[in-house]
C-alpha positions as CSV (number, residue, x, y, z in Angstrom):
1,X,124.2,113.2,41.0
2,X,127.5,112.5,43.2
3,X,129.4,109.4,41.7
4,X,128.2,106.1,43.1
5,X,131.5,104.7,45.2
6,X,129.8,103.1,48.6
7,X,127.8,100.1,48.7
8,X,125.1,99.3,51.2
9,X,125.1,95.9,52.8
10,X,122.2,93.2,51.5
11,X,119.7,93.0,54.3
12,X,117.0,90.2,54.7
13,X,113.2,90.9,54.7
14,X,110.2,88.8,54.7
15,X,108.9,87.3,51.8
16,X,105.1,89.9,52.8
17,X,108.0,93.0,52.5
18,X,109.9,91.7,49.5
19,X,106.8,91.3,47.8
20,X,105.8,94.9,48.5
21,X,108.9,96.2,47.8
22,X,109.2,94.3,44.3
23,X,105.6,95.5,43.8
24,X,106.4,99.3,43.7
25,X,109.6,99.1,42.5
26,X,107.7,98.0,39.4
27,X,104.8,100.8,39.3
28,X,107.2,103.6,39.9
29,X,109.4,102.5,36.7
30,X,112.8,103.2,39.0
31,X,115.6,100.2,38.7
32,X,115.5,98.6,42.2
33,X,118.6,100.3,43.3
34,X,117.5,103.6,41.7
35,X,114.3,103.1,44.1
36,X,116.1,102.7,47.1
37,X,118.2,105.5,46.5
38,X,115.7,107.7,46.1
39,X,113.7,106.7,49.4
40,X,116.8,107.0,51.6
41,X,117.7,110.4,50.2
42,X,114.1,111.8,50.9
43,X,114.0,110.0,54.2
44,X,117.6,111.1,55.4
45,X,116.4,114.6,54.4
46,X,113.4,114.5,56.5
47,X,112.7,111.1,58.5
48,X,109.1,113.0,59.1
49,X,107.9,113.2,55.4
50,X,105.5,111.0,53.6
51,X,107.3,109.3,50.4
52,X,105.7,109.8,47.4
53,X,106.6,108.4,44.0
54,X,105.0,109.5,40.5
55,X,105.3,107.4,37.5
56,X,107.6,109.4,35.1
57,X,105.1,110.4,32.7
58,X,102.7,111.9,35.4
59,X,105.7,113.6,36.9
60,X,107.0,114.9,33.5
61,X,103.4,116.1,33.0
62,X,103.4,118.2,36.3
63,X,106.4,119.7,35.5
64,X,105.2,120.6,32.0
65,X,102.1,122.4,33.5
66,X,104.1,124.1,36.5
67,X,106.0,125.9,34.0
68,X,103.4,127.0,32.1
69,X,101.8,128.3,34.9
70,X,105.0,130.1,35.5
71,X,105.2,131.8,31.8
72,X,101.6,133.1,32.7
73,X,103.0,134.9,36.2
74,X,105.8,136.3,34.2
75,X,103.0,138.1,32.0
76,X,100.9,138.8,35.3
77,X,103.9,140.5,36.6
78,X,105.0,142.1,33.7
79,X,101.8,143.9,33.3
80,X,101.6,144.8,36.7
81,X,104.6,146.6,36.6
82,X,103.7,148.1,33.7
83,X,100.7,149.4,34.9
84,X,102.1,150.3,38.2
85,X,104.9,152.5,36.3
86,X,101.9,154.1,34.3
87,X,99.7,154.9,37.8
88,X,97.1,152.4,36.5
89,X,97.3,150.4,39.5
90,X,97.4,152.0,43.0
91,X,100.6,150.9,45.2
92,X,98.5,149.0,47.4
93,X,97.0,147.2,44.9
94,X,100.6,146.3,43.2
95,X,101.8,145.3,46.4
96,X,98.9,143.0,47.2
97,X,99.1,141.5,43.8
98,X,102.5,140.8,44.0
99,X,102.8,139.3,47.6
100,X,99.6,136.9,46.5
101,X,102.0,135.8,43.3
102,X,105.1,135.5,45.5
103,X,103.2,132.9,47.6
104,X,101.8,130.9,44.6
105,X,105.5,131.2,43.3
106,X,106.8,129.6,46.5
107,X,104.0,127.1,46.5
108,X,105.1,126.2,43.0
109,X,108.6,126.1,43.5
110,X,108.6,123.6,46.2
111,X,106.3,121.3,44.2
112,X,108.5,121.5,41.1
113,X,111.8,120.7,43.3
114,X,110.2,117.3,45.0
115,X,108.9,116.5,41.1
116,X,112.5,117.3,39.8
117,X,114.3,116.1,42.7
118,X,115.6,112.7,40.9
119,X,115.5,113.6,37.4
120,X,113.8,109.9,36.8
121,X,111.0,111.0,39.2
122,X,108.3,108.6,38.7
123,X,105.1,108.6,41.0
124,X,101.8,107.4,41.0
125,X,98.3,109.2,40.3
126,X,97.4,109.0,44.0
127,X,101.0,108.0,45.3
128,X,102.4,105.2,46.6
129,X,102.9,106.0,50.3
130,X,106.0,104.3,52.0
């Protein structure tokens, strides 16, 4: 993460908005500054994107399971390559399975990058939409 050297001026909000912000900061597990930095960085990169925040334990669990799936993919790819070299599978089957694995890998990578965007990614089960 880049060195934090700039400040954003304080803003005034209604009591209702302040209560919503405070409750969502508490649910996220972020400090108020981390929470605001996360929201700003996500919004500035893609204004159309909904921002979803998971609690840290859920994010870590998700990362763990994605990594386990990745390990399974490696085992499948290894066996697929081995069987292809020994002509146990057709080229058509080889290419089809390889293409499917690449598509799934891309989706998992996208999910993992969102989860790991902030090393303290903390989000709700159903997600907090902001």
